[in-house]
Residue frames as a rotation matrix with the C-alpha (Angstrom) as fourth column:
UNK 1
0.593 -0.275 0.757 -58.50
-0.800 -0.309 0.514 28.09
0.092 -0.910 -0.403 -87.13
UNK 2
0.831 -0.206 0.516 -57.39
0.000 0.929 0.371 24.44
-0.556 -0.308 0.772 -87.34
UNK 3
0.685 -0.606 0.403 -54.99
0.576 0.113 -0.810 25.17
0.445 0.787 0.427 -90.26
UNK 4
0.482 -0.508 0.714 -53.44
-0.489 -0.832 -0.261 28.00
0.727 -0.223 -0.650 -88.26
UNK 5
0.671 -0.201 0.714 -52.76
-0.647 0.313 0.696 25.66
-0.363 -0.928 0.080 -85.34
UNK 6
0.817 -0.354 0.455 -51.19
0.463 0.873 -0.152 23.06
-0.343 0.334 0.878 -87.64
UNK 7
0.592 -0.614 0.522 -48.99
0.325 -0.411 -0.852 25.69
0.738 0.674 -0.044 -89.30
UNK 8
0.502 -0.377 0.778 -47.90
-0.768 -0.608 0.202 27.10
0.397 -0.699 -0.595 -85.96
UNK 9
0.745 -0.221 0.629 -47.12
-0.270 0.763 0.588 23.61
-0.609 -0.608 0.509 -84.71
UNK 10
0.783 -0.483 0.392 -45.08
0.607 0.459 -0.648 22.98
0.133 0.746 0.653 -87.89
UNK 11
0.469 -0.625 0.624 -43.02
-0.226 -0.768 -0.600 26.15
0.854 0.141 -0.501 -87.22
UNK 12
0.530 -0.257 0.808 -42.38
-0.846 -0.095 0.525 25.23
-0.058 -0.962 -0.268 -83.57
UNK 13
0.813 -0.200 0.547 -41.43
0.068 0.965 0.252 21.70
-0.579 -0.167 0.798 -84.44
UNK 14
0.747 -0.567 0.348 -39.10
0.419 -0.007 -0.908 22.92
0.517 0.824 0.232 -87.18
UNK 15
0.431 -0.594 0.679 -37.26
-0.696 -0.698 -0.169 25.02
0.574 -0.399 -0.715 -84.56
UNK 16
0.566 -0.182 0.804 -36.87
-0.621 0.547 0.561 22.00
-0.542 -0.817 0.197 -82.33
UNK 17
0.885 -0.210 0.417 -35.72
0.394 0.814 -0.427 19.87
-0.250 0.541 0.803 -85.26
UNK 18
0.621 -0.666 0.413 -33.04
0.144 -0.421 -0.895 22.42
0.770 0.616 -0.165 -86.18
UNK 19
0.762 -0.348 0.546 -31.64
-0.648 -0.394 0.653 22.42
-0.012 -0.851 -0.525 -82.65
UNK 20
0.652 -0.597 0.467 -29.45
0.352 0.784 0.511 19.42
-0.672 -0.169 0.721 -83.51
UNK 21
0.774 -0.487 -0.405 -26.28
-0.632 -0.634 -0.445 20.90
-0.041 0.600 -0.799 -84.90
UNK 22
0.816 -0.578 0.021 -23.14
0.575 0.806 -0.142 19.21
0.065 0.128 0.990 -86.16
UNK 23
0.396 -0.795 -0.459 -19.53
0.011 -0.496 0.868 20.20
-0.918 -0.349 -0.187 -85.44
UNK 24
0.951 -0.157 -0.266 -17.33
-0.297 -0.230 -0.927 21.31
0.084 0.961 -0.265 -88.35
UNK 25
0.407 -0.882 0.237 -14.14
0.645 0.462 0.609 19.45
-0.646 -0.095 0.757 -89.11
UNK 26
0.847 -0.041 -0.531 -12.12
-0.243 -0.917 -0.316 22.39
-0.474 0.397 -0.786 -90.37
UNK 27
0.160 -0.856 -0.492 -8.84
-0.950 0.002 -0.313 20.63
0.269 0.517 -0.812 -91.19
UNK 28
0.891 0.095 0.443 -7.38
-0.256 0.912 0.319 17.15
-0.374 -0.398 0.838 -91.17
UNK 29
-0.215 -0.928 -0.305 -4.24
-0.968 0.161 0.190 15.14
-0.127 0.337 -0.933 -91.73
UNK 30
-0.882 -0.159 -0.445 -4.94
-0.318 0.896 0.309 11.84
0.349 0.414 -0.841 -93.53
UNK 31
-0.520 0.757 0.397 -8.55
-0.700 -0.111 -0.705 11.98
-0.489 -0.644 0.588 -92.43
UNK 32
0.454 0.742 -0.493 -9.73
-0.891 0.365 -0.271 9.61
-0.021 0.563 0.826 -95.17
UNK 33
-0.152 -0.633 -0.759 -7.09
-0.544 0.695 -0.470 6.92
0.825 0.342 -0.450 -94.50
UNK 34
0.874 0.423 -0.238 -7.05
-0.097 0.633 0.768 3.89
0.476 -0.648 0.594 -92.18
UNK 35
0.589 -0.655 0.472 -4.54
-0.726 -0.174 0.665 3.19
-0.354 -0.735 -0.578 -89.39
UNK 36
-0.021 -0.771 -0.636 -1.37
-0.933 0.244 -0.264 1.30
0.359 0.588 -0.725 -90.23
UNK 37
0.733 0.341 -0.589 -1.93
-0.167 0.929 0.329 -1.65
0.660 -0.142 0.738 -87.93
UNK 38
-0.389 -0.901 -0.195 1.12
0.188 0.130 -0.974 -1.02
0.902 -0.415 0.119 -85.74
UNK 39
0.682 0.498 -0.536 0.92
0.611 0.017 0.792 -0.78
0.403 -0.867 -0.293 -81.93
UNK 40
0.459 -0.506 0.730 2.38
-0.483 -0.832 -0.273 1.99
0.746 -0.227 -0.627 -79.79
UNK 41
0.227 -0.478 -0.848 5.22
0.722 0.667 -0.183 0.85
0.654 -0.571 0.497 -77.51
UNK 42
-0.858 -0.475 0.195 5.65
0.259 -0.728 -0.635 4.36
0.443 -0.495 0.748 -75.99
UNK 43
-0.328 0.727 -0.603 3.31
0.876 -0.006 -0.483 5.94
-0.355 -0.687 -0.635 -73.49
UNK 44
0.286 0.369 -0.884 3.30
0.111 -0.929 -0.352 9.33
-0.952 0.002 -0.307 -75.23
UNK 45
-0.335 -0.331 0.882 3.14
0.920 0.089 0.383 10.33
-0.205 0.939 0.275 -78.89
UNK 46
0.175 0.399 -0.900 2.83
0.180 -0.912 -0.369 13.74
-0.968 -0.098 -0.231 -80.49
UNK 47
0.142 0.008 0.990 2.31
0.979 0.144 -0.142 15.11
-0.144 0.989 0.012 -83.97
UNK 48
-0.751 -0.374 -0.544 3.62
0.262 -0.925 0.275 18.35
-0.607 0.064 0.793 -85.44
UNK 49
0.140 0.839 0.527 0.85
0.975 -0.025 -0.219 20.46
-0.171 0.544 -0.821 -86.97
UNK 50
-0.796 -0.316 -0.517 1.12
0.194 -0.941 0.276 23.71
-0.573 0.120 0.810 -88.90
UNK 51
0.218 0.945 0.243 -2.32
0.657 0.042 -0.753 24.95
-0.722 0.324 -0.612 -89.98
UNK 52
-0.512 -0.358 0.781 -2.49
0.855 -0.296 0.426 26.72
0.079 0.886 0.457 -93.33
UNK 53
-0.196 0.516 0.834 -4.88
0.071 -0.841 0.537 29.29
0.978 0.164 0.128 -91.95
UNK 54
-0.947 -0.151 0.284 -5.95
-0.248 -0.218 -0.944 30.73
0.205 -0.964 0.169 -88.61
UNK 55
-0.013 0.982 -0.189 -8.94
-0.214 0.181 0.960 29.38
0.977 0.053 0.208 -86.74
UNK 56
-0.134 0.097 0.986 -10.33
-0.988 -0.095 -0.125 28.56
0.082 -0.991 0.108 -83.33
UNK 57
-0.474 -0.134 -0.870 -9.70
-0.241 0.970 -0.018 24.92
0.847 0.201 -0.492 -82.34
UNK 58
0.065 0.587 0.807 -12.13
-0.985 -0.091 0.145 23.17
0.159 -0.804 0.573 -79.97
UNK 59
0.578 0.120 0.807 -11.30
-0.406 0.900 0.156 19.50
-0.708 -0.418 0.569 -80.40
UNK 60
-0.309 -0.711 -0.631 -9.05
-0.951 0.253 0.181 16.94
0.031 0.656 -0.754 -82.00
UNK 61
0.756 0.544 0.364 -10.06
-0.522 0.837 -0.167 13.51
-0.395 -0.063 0.916 -83.25
UNK 62
-0.379 -0.869 -0.319 -7.84
-0.921 0.321 0.220 10.56
-0.089 0.377 -0.922 -84.06
UNK 63
0.758 0.577 -0.304 -8.15
-0.614 0.789 -0.031 6.91
0.222 0.210 0.952 -85.04
UNK 64
-0.062 -0.801 0.596 -6.09
-0.899 0.304 0.316 4.39
-0.434 -0.516 -0.738 -83.08
UNK 65
-0.406 -0.056 -0.912 -7.36
-0.675 0.691 0.258 1.48
0.616 0.721 -0.318 -85.11
UNK 66
0.259 0.485 -0.835 -7.89
0.368 0.750 0.549 -0.75
0.893 -0.450 0.016 -82.05
UNK 67
-0.377 -0.246 0.893 -8.26
-0.649 -0.617 -0.445 0.22
0.660 -0.747 0.073 -78.40
UNK 68
-0.614 0.158 -0.773 -9.20
0.529 0.810 -0.255 -1.20
0.586 -0.565 -0.581 -75.06
UNK 69
0.411 0.899 0.152 -11.54
0.557 -0.379 0.739 1.61
0.722 -0.219 -0.656 -73.95
UNK 70
-0.076 -0.495 -0.865 -9.00
0.982 -0.189 0.022 3.40
-0.175 -0.848 0.500 -71.77
UNK 71
0.891 0.295 -0.345 -8.79
0.290 -0.955 -0.067 7.10
-0.349 -0.040 -0.936 -71.12
UNK 72
0.042 -0.860 0.508 -6.23
0.988 -0.039 -0.148 8.88
0.147 0.508 0.849 -73.29
UNK 73
0.157 -0.071 -0.985 -4.78
0.466 -0.874 0.138 12.31
-0.871 -0.481 -0.104 -72.56
UNK 74
0.300 -0.072 0.951 -4.75
0.917 -0.253 -0.308 15.01
0.263 0.965 -0.010 -75.24
UNK 75
0.224 -0.314 -0.923 -2.61
0.480 -0.788 0.384 18.15
-0.848 -0.529 -0.026 -75.08
UNK 76
0.730 -0.084 0.679 -2.02
0.588 -0.429 -0.686 21.02
0.349 0.899 -0.264 -77.49
UNK 77
0.273 -0.742 -0.613 1.42
0.612 -0.358 0.705 22.66
-0.742 -0.567 0.357 -77.18
UNK 78
0.962 -0.052 -0.267 2.85
-0.214 -0.750 -0.626 25.71
-0.168 0.660 -0.733 -78.99
UNK 79
0.462 -0.828 -0.317 6.15
-0.885 -0.407 -0.227 25.46
0.059 0.385 -0.921 -80.91
UNK 80
-0.505 -0.714 -0.484 7.48
-0.601 0.694 -0.396 22.17
0.619 0.091 -0.780 -79.49
UNK 81
0.056 0.541 -0.839 6.38
0.298 0.793 0.531 19.11
0.953 -0.280 -0.117 -77.53
UNK 82
-0.209 -0.171 -0.963 7.60
0.978 -0.008 -0.211 20.87
0.029 -0.985 0.168 -74.37
UNK 83
-0.794 -0.042 0.607 6.31
0.188 -0.966 0.179 24.32
0.578 0.257 0.774 -75.43
UNK 84
-0.792 0.524 0.312 3.55
-0.592 -0.535 -0.603 26.28
-0.149 -0.662 0.734 -73.76
UNK 85
-0.759 0.638 0.131 0.51
0.629 0.770 -0.106 24.09
-0.169 0.002 -0.986 -72.97
UNK 86
-0.882 0.465 0.074 -2.46
-0.377 -0.791 0.482 25.67
0.283 0.397 0.873 -74.73
UNK 87
0.180 0.964 0.196 -5.15
-0.961 0.130 0.245 23.08
0.210 -0.233 0.950 -73.88
UNK 88
-0.903 -0.387 -0.187 -5.54
-0.344 0.912 -0.225 19.65
0.257 -0.139 -0.956 -72.40
UNK 89
0.190 0.941 0.279 -8.33
-0.981 0.195 0.012 17.09
-0.043 -0.276 0.960 -71.86
UNK 90
-0.840 -0.367 0.398 -8.85
-0.337 0.930 0.147 13.37
-0.425 -0.011 -0.905 -71.85
UNK 91
0.111 0.891 -0.440 -11.23
-0.994 0.090 -0.069 11.09
-0.022 0.445 0.895 -73.71
UNK 92
0.148 -0.008 0.989 -12.08
-0.226 0.973 0.042 7.43
-0.963 -0.230 0.142 -73.95
UNK 93
-0.601 -0.478 -0.641 -10.39
-0.748 0.055 0.661 5.93
-0.281 0.877 -0.390 -76.99
UNK 94
0.261 0.758 0.598 -13.03
-0.269 0.652 -0.709 4.06
-0.927 0.024 0.374 -78.89
UNK 95
-0.247 -0.347 0.905 -13.08
0.733 0.544 0.408 2.38
-0.634 0.764 0.120 -82.27
UNK 96
0.363 0.331 0.871 -13.00
0.872 -0.450 -0.193 4.67
0.328 0.829 -0.452 -85.27
UNK 97
-0.401 -0.476 0.783 -12.57
0.285 -0.877 -0.387 8.41
0.871 0.068 0.487 -84.93
UNK 98
0.640 0.492 -0.590 -12.71
0.722 -0.123 0.681 9.56
0.263 -0.862 -0.434 -81.30
UNK 99
-0.338 -0.824 0.454 -11.18
0.528 -0.565 -0.634 12.50
0.779 0.025 0.626 -79.54
UNK 100
-0.220 0.160 -0.962 -11.31
0.941 -0.225 -0.253 15.23
-0.257 -0.961 -0.101 -76.96
UNK 101
0.280 0.367 0.887 -12.80
0.535 -0.827 0.174 18.73
0.797 0.426 -0.428 -76.71
UNK 102
-0.288 -0.462 -0.839 -11.66
0.927 -0.355 -0.123 21.72
-0.241 -0.813 0.531 -74.68
UNK 103
0.517 0.418 -0.747 -12.12
0.305 -0.905 -0.295 25.48
-0.800 -0.076 -0.596 -74.45
UNK 104
0.948 -0.031 0.317 -11.30
0.304 -0.207 -0.930 27.26
0.094 0.978 -0.187 -77.71
UNK 105
0.116 -0.964 -0.240 -7.67
0.411 -0.174 0.895 27.74
-0.904 -0.203 0.376 -78.65
UNK 106
0.865 0.105 -0.491 -6.74
-0.340 -0.598 -0.726 30.29
-0.370 0.794 -0.482 -81.34
UNK 107
0.213 -0.775 0.596 -4.38
0.655 0.565 0.501 28.75
-0.725 0.283 0.627 -83.82
UNK 108
0.377 -0.159 -0.912 -2.38
-0.509 -0.858 -0.061 31.00
-0.773 0.488 -0.405 -86.19
UNK 109
0.987 0.007 0.161 -1.87
0.134 0.519 -0.844 29.91
-0.089 0.855 0.511 -89.74
UNK 110
0.518 -0.855 0.031 1.84
-0.151 -0.127 -0.980 29.12
0.842 0.503 -0.195 -90.35
UNK 111
-0.017 -0.485 0.874 2.67
-0.987 -0.130 -0.092 28.56
0.158 -0.865 -0.477 -86.65
UNK 112
-0.367 -0.226 -0.902 3.79
-0.213 0.965 -0.155 25.17
0.906 0.135 -0.402 -85.38
UNK 113
0.179 0.492 0.852 1.87
-0.981 0.017 0.196 23.23
0.081 -0.871 0.485 -82.76
UNK 114
-0.852 -0.354 -0.385 2.15
-0.325 0.935 -0.141 19.75
0.410 0.004 -0.912 -81.27
UNK 115
0.330 0.940 0.088 -0.85
-0.834 0.247 0.493 17.51
0.441 -0.236 0.866 -80.72
UNK 116
-0.704 -0.710 0.010 0.17
-0.588 0.574 -0.571 15.12
0.399 -0.408 -0.821 -77.96
UNK 117
0.532 0.815 -0.231 -1.55
-0.515 0.528 0.675 11.94
0.672 -0.240 0.700 -76.77
UNK 118
-0.549 -0.686 0.478 -0.62
-0.800 0.266 -0.537 10.19
0.242 -0.677 -0.695 -73.50
UNK 119
-0.249 0.357 0.900 -1.41
-0.550 0.713 -0.435 6.77
-0.797 -0.603 0.019 -72.01
UNK 120
0.497 0.478 -0.724 -1.22
-0.860 0.164 -0.483 5.09
-0.113 0.863 0.493 -75.45
UNK 121
-0.634 -0.771 0.063 1.09
-0.759 0.636 0.143 2.10
-0.150 0.043 -0.988 -74.78
UNK 122
-0.778 0.283 0.560 -0.49
0.215 0.959 -0.186 -0.96
-0.590 -0.024 -0.807 -76.40
UNK 123
0.311 0.899 -0.307 -3.04
-0.078 -0.298 -0.951 1.01
-0.947 0.319 -0.023 -78.41
UNK 124
0.408 -0.103 0.907 -3.12
0.891 0.263 -0.371 0.82
-0.201 0.959 0.199 -82.19
UNK 125
-0.586 -0.721 -0.370 -0.77
0.564 -0.690 0.453 3.38
-0.582 0.057 0.811 -83.66
UNK 126
0.569 0.787 -0.238 -2.73
0.412 -0.523 -0.746 6.43
-0.712 0.327 -0.622 -85.02
UNK 127
-0.228 -0.678 -0.699 -0.42
-0.550 -0.502 0.667 6.64
-0.803 0.537 -0.258 -88.05
UNK 128
0.865 0.476 0.157 -0.67
-0.110 0.485 -0.867 5.57
-0.489 0.733 0.472 -91.69
UNK 129
-0.231 -0.865 0.446 1.82
0.527 0.275 0.804 4.22
-0.818 0.421 0.392 -94.20
UNK 130
-0.551 0.051 0.833 1.89
0.774 -0.342 0.533 6.88
0.312 0.938 0.149 -96.91
UNK 131
0.591 0.806 -0.038 -0.48
0.790 -0.569 0.227 9.76
0.161 -0.165 -0.973 -97.08
UNK 132
0.609 -0.392 0.689 0.78
-0.245 -0.920 -0.306 13.10
0.754 0.017 -0.656 -95.79
UNK 133
-0.013 -0.719 -0.695 3.99
0.716 0.479 -0.509 12.57
0.698 -0.504 0.508 -93.83
UNK 134
0.751 0.364 0.551 3.74
-0.138 -0.729 0.670 14.15
0.645 -0.579 -0.498 -90.41
UNK 135
-0.440 -0.898 0.010 6.78
-0.180 0.077 -0.981 14.71
0.880 -0.433 -0.195 -88.18
UNK 136
0.717 0.675 0.173 5.97
-0.342 0.124 0.931 13.05
0.607 -0.727 0.320 -84.90
UNK 137
-0.484 -0.838 0.250 7.67
-0.700 0.199 -0.686 11.79
0.525 -0.507 -0.683 -81.74
UNK 138
0.639 0.607 -0.474 7.10
-0.063 0.655 0.753 8.90
0.767 -0.451 0.457 -79.44
UNK 139
0.597 -0.338 -0.727 8.31
0.788 0.415 0.455 8.69
0.148 -0.845 0.514 -75.88
UNK 140
0.782 -0.406 0.473 10.50
-0.406 -0.907 -0.109 11.14
0.474 -0.107 -0.874 -74.11
UNK 141
0.547 -0.692 -0.471 14.12
0.745 0.659 -0.104 10.30
0.382 -0.294 0.876 -73.29
UNK 142
-0.387 -0.688 -0.614 15.82
0.895 -0.442 -0.069 12.52
-0.224 -0.576 0.786 -70.73
UNK 143
-0.041 0.460 -0.887 13.29
0.264 -0.851 -0.454 15.22
-0.964 -0.252 -0.087 -71.48
UNK 144
-0.534 -0.215 -0.817 13.85
-0.691 -0.446 0.569 15.09
-0.487 0.869 0.090 -75.28
UNK 145
0.547 0.796 0.259 11.36
-0.439 0.537 -0.721 13.48
-0.713 0.280 0.643 -77.65
UNK 146
-0.523 -0.641 0.562 12.51
0.142 0.585 0.798 10.81
-0.840 0.497 -0.215 -80.09
UNK 147
0.065 0.598 -0.798 11.48
-0.685 -0.555 -0.472 12.24
-0.726 0.578 0.374 -83.53
UNK 148
-0.594 -0.176 0.785 10.53
0.401 0.781 0.478 10.28
-0.697 0.599 -0.394 -86.56
UNK 149
-0.245 0.523 -0.816 9.08
-0.595 -0.746 -0.299 11.36
-0.765 0.413 0.494 -89.89
UNK 150
-0.961 -0.264 -0.086 8.40
-0.233 0.598 0.767 8.23
-0.151 0.757 -0.636 -91.89
UNK 151
-0.550 0.830 0.093 4.63
0.834 0.541 0.109 7.98
0.040 0.138 -0.990 -91.40
UNK 152
-0.637 0.421 0.645 1.59
-0.145 -0.888 0.436 10.24
0.757 0.184 0.627 -91.42
UNK 153
-0.944 0.326 0.052 -0.59
-0.041 0.042 -0.998 11.03
-0.328 -0.944 -0.027 -88.44
UNK 154
-0.443 0.889 0.119 -4.35
0.662 0.234 0.712 10.46
0.605 0.394 -0.692 -88.36
UNK 155
-0.722 0.128 -0.680 -5.86
0.505 -0.574 -0.644 13.71
-0.473 -0.808 0.350 -87.12
UNK 156
-0.094 0.735 0.671 -9.07
0.749 -0.391 0.534 15.74
0.655 0.553 -0.514 -87.60
UNK 157
-0.918 -0.264 -0.296 -9.40
0.392 -0.720 -0.573 19.25
-0.062 -0.642 0.764 -86.21
UNK 158
0.029 0.999 0.022 -12.80
0.970 -0.033 0.239 20.52
0.239 0.014 -0.971 -85.02
UNK 159
-0.639 -0.225 0.735 -13.44
0.226 -0.969 -0.100 24.25
0.735 0.102 0.670 -85.24
UNK 160
-0.769 0.428 -0.475 -16.29
0.541 0.039 -0.840 23.94
-0.341 -0.903 -0.262 -82.75
UNK 161
-0.728 0.551 -0.408 -18.43
-0.648 -0.748 0.146 26.00
-0.225 0.370 0.901 -85.06
UNK 162
-0.562 0.614 0.553 -21.86
0.413 0.789 -0.456 24.49
-0.716 -0.028 -0.697 -85.47
UNK 163
-0.762 0.366 -0.533 -23.99
-0.639 -0.557 0.531 24.79
-0.102 0.746 0.659 -88.55
UNK 164
0.134 0.862 0.489 -27.43
-0.532 0.479 -0.699 23.37
-0.836 -0.166 0.523 -89.28
UNK 165
-0.562 -0.187 0.806 -27.75
0.471 0.728 0.498 20.55
-0.679 0.660 -0.321 -91.80
UNK 166
-0.983 0.147 -0.112 -29.10
-0.177 -0.561 0.809 21.69
0.056 0.814 0.578 -95.18
UNK 167
-0.436 0.866 -0.246 -32.43
0.484 0.455 0.747 19.85
0.759 0.207 -0.617 -94.67
UNK 168
-0.185 0.364 -0.913 -32.88
0.957 -0.144 -0.252 21.47
-0.223 -0.920 -0.321 -91.30
UNK 169
-0.837 -0.120 -0.534 -32.59
0.038 -0.986 0.162 24.96
-0.546 0.115 0.830 -92.85
UNK 170
-0.829 0.555 -0.067 -35.26
-0.103 -0.033 0.994 24.09
0.550 0.831 0.084 -95.38
UNK 171
-0.200 0.763 -0.615 -37.62
0.833 0.463 0.304 22.82
0.516 -0.451 -0.728 -92.66
UNK 172
-0.400 -0.004 -0.917 -37.06
0.709 -0.635 -0.307 25.95
-0.581 -0.773 0.256 -90.61
UNK 173
-0.960 0.030 -0.278 -37.80
-0.194 -0.788 0.584 28.17
-0.201 0.615 0.763 -93.67
UNK 174
-0.582 0.793 -0.178 -40.96
0.225 0.368 0.902 26.21
0.781 0.485 -0.393 -94.47
UNK 175
-0.123 0.533 -0.837 -42.19
0.987 0.155 -0.046 26.57
0.105 -0.832 -0.545 -90.89
UNK 176
-0.635 -0.169 -0.754 -41.42
0.364 -0.926 -0.099 30.30
-0.681 -0.337 0.649 -90.91
UNK 177
-0.946 0.314 -0.086 -43.30
-0.220 -0.424 0.879 30.79
0.239 0.850 0.470 -94.20
UNK 178
-0.320 0.860 -0.398 -46.32
0.603 0.509 0.614 28.83
0.731 -0.043 -0.681 -92.89
UNK 179
-0.222 0.231 -0.947 -46.41
0.911 -0.296 -0.286 30.97
-0.347 -0.927 -0.145 -89.76
UNK 180
-0.861 -0.151 -0.485 -46.18
0.011 -0.960 0.280 34.18
-0.508 0.236 0.828 -91.80
UNK 181
-0.761 0.649 -0.006 -49.08
0.038 0.053 0.998 33.04
0.648 0.759 -0.065 -94.04
UNK 182
-0.127 0.751 -0.648 -51.23
0.926 0.324 0.193 32.48
0.355 -0.576 -0.736 -90.91
UNK 183
-0.373 -0.091 -0.923 -50.41
0.630 -0.755 -0.180 35.85
-0.681 -0.649 0.339 -89.51
UNK 184
-0.983 -0.027 -0.182 -51.06
-0.113 -0.693 0.712 37.57
-0.145 0.720 0.678 -92.87
UNK 185
-0.510 0.856 -0.085 -54.47
0.364 0.304 0.881 35.92
0.780 0.418 -0.466 -93.24
UNK 186
-0.049 0.492 -0.869 -55.44
0.998 -0.016 -0.066 36.86
-0.046 -0.871 -0.490 -89.70
UNK 187
-0.624 -0.210 -0.753 -54.53
0.313 -0.950 0.005 40.47
-0.716 -0.233 0.658 -90.31
UNK 188
-0.944 0.329 -0.009 -56.49
-0.116 -0.306 0.945 40.57
0.308 0.893 0.327 -93.58
UNK 189
-0.297 0.881 -0.367 -59.53
0.724 0.459 0.516 39.10
0.623 -0.113 -0.774 -91.86
UNK 190
-0.121 0.218 -0.968 -59.47
0.867 -0.452 -0.210 41.80
-0.484 -0.865 -0.134 -89.17
UNK 191
-0.858 -0.298 -0.419 -59.09
0.106 -0.900 0.422 44.65
-0.503 0.317 0.804 -91.72
């Protein structure tokens, strides 16, 4: 009876352990590189993004290099920086990779989108020297963005899909097997 209780407790605890899920970074632009060290002089910057495949976007991460802990706006636009607003949120820009999350937006592979950040004057520029060159703009002059294409953006795209860690799956399976063994022994004892 004591072994059955232990095995059942193992199964229940494995379910609780597996409840911690991680988000999936489904795509990135220069995700393994460090920021350039420049500082943004404009209040608004945006990066052109054309995904190579269709997926549901739930968040965007970036790396400003250095920040002052302020709230930064994040917008996703279709076609152009002034195109249809698909999603918006804000987040506190911290050190390293930080970003914002929003309700799912369906992105179509091959279509162009703009990932816009606002309230960035004085923050470290979330661009790199080298890497994948990303057309981007900074500031808006008479309603038209000032485009530039000499640097690469620092962006990671979160699909919002959650998957258990590999170790969590093994613990869950071990707990399930232990519970089945207990049930099987109990049924054989009654028969």
